[in-house]
Steps between C-alpha positions, in 0.01 A plus 500: 500500500626143548855454621750476218820298531848631566632295210260675262589847630875434480478347152293791370741756647800320358344479154419871511848596619400649833484394862226392738538613863426260785406672826531349847199488729504513879153635583163527328582866434800390294277285278243778460773751415656274237164444334423874507841590357469242223155628410626861491791401277287273282762228537529145637689412817597205716384493863747301704502373858833396648574232754601783737154655459337164571711475816377848602143371467565223750618251239153486345499550123129451432358823653737745330492298176119493494479876565760577233331276245165666573650846443658383174178345371308820578748711302468604138877456454659168398656370822663174603584347837857389577660342808842657554831386656370163615755285679256256658382209283184490712419862415569429133244221503243716679492736200296251302129583510538852647518691173879504461614435145868538583755459778855625547680209667812635669787259558764767435657467845588138426807378316460491123452122501238510775328797337464303176372190679245683717380724217463210254284320757289814547463539122387140455226539759396845376473402135289198594257750658510764226715746695769715335831508692758775543831435678812698589860443397763728652435696817288815493506519882371776727193326640427540871742303715736446206828668420511627143652227286634305797430130535486347844846450644658744256621854545238756392508600136326780316310508173820586312730237654671234285305176482165653593369573152346241272738333255348453150658159441382376839155645425475288183576182693268601786201565274560175312541289813207647697242575230404836654267733312677823601834590657565766762855623457749703703615797292562776756169557679420408859185442701375751759673809358328821610714723277496464123873483441558151355713482186425195287737306277314539171766315304450198724122526457548490124729198520253318724214577262703361211602191697169375640163451336287577806395852610726685743378643831643800685465488878568803717362747245393752766861615524548543125455847341242539224749532216689194622172307504418609146843394383471169688180419313662601172794273587277200565326513840130414492349445848588792727449437872407796723438486875685751716390798288138428592583477869699824485206681339247349742698573814590853389138594432368340818772663710433842346128469575560395861755777551247755369210348693632355827147468634407235238426150628288367211744301283296572189612863523867411441459175310316683219781746419749214533301293252474797261875556517565135416257519206689800361827309537355199319383720214844660468681165480249374246554807285879468524533132401160398365517652158 
């Protein structure tokens, strides 16, 4: 079916009182697995490509974006294309015309004042080109090469340190001054967690939902247990970002196949079980948060 838009998927989920997962793509197998999992669950999903993934593909967005869009259009599930954790204004502008309906512009490592300025500029350009913009306030942390919650020049912090989480009053001013369409908030999760042990601040999620009019986004959801995710959606989270859980499933299945069949050299033999494992993970997340 034709690509849908992230804004439509998020608005529909919010109106229905459930969440919509957004899954990170690194390879074609990721895209195929997300589509297969969404079809099996009978639910919509967001397919997102991060700036880190673009860097992995030699800094070229077009090939992986075109492949992902083709997979999404061939699927019977409602799927949208999202560009994730963009720090480069040039990459932001390259999203136009490649099927992306939304971008997460990430100025969270900047000071608050610079974050507002850079994000407002990104929003102005994006809205002129019909692109929905998500941004981050607070520090989720945990991405490769980044200390959890620590800004450059500061001592490392963790996801529970003072000053890391998103302040509701600051969130009101930030949304007003930037014009963002959705807000990623720091409420106790962290990127790149391989164990599902994160404990979220559900009271803070509720206060943020009451304070701002735009949908809330949870990053680092791979490390959040199912019941915590369900409660997060009930408390006010809408877009639920998942990346590491797919990679954990993929790598585990591929490694198991290679360990059992050390003679294998055809990558299709271990990519297939890896893709199937990711599809099962996608379906589970969709069933947990997707209503």
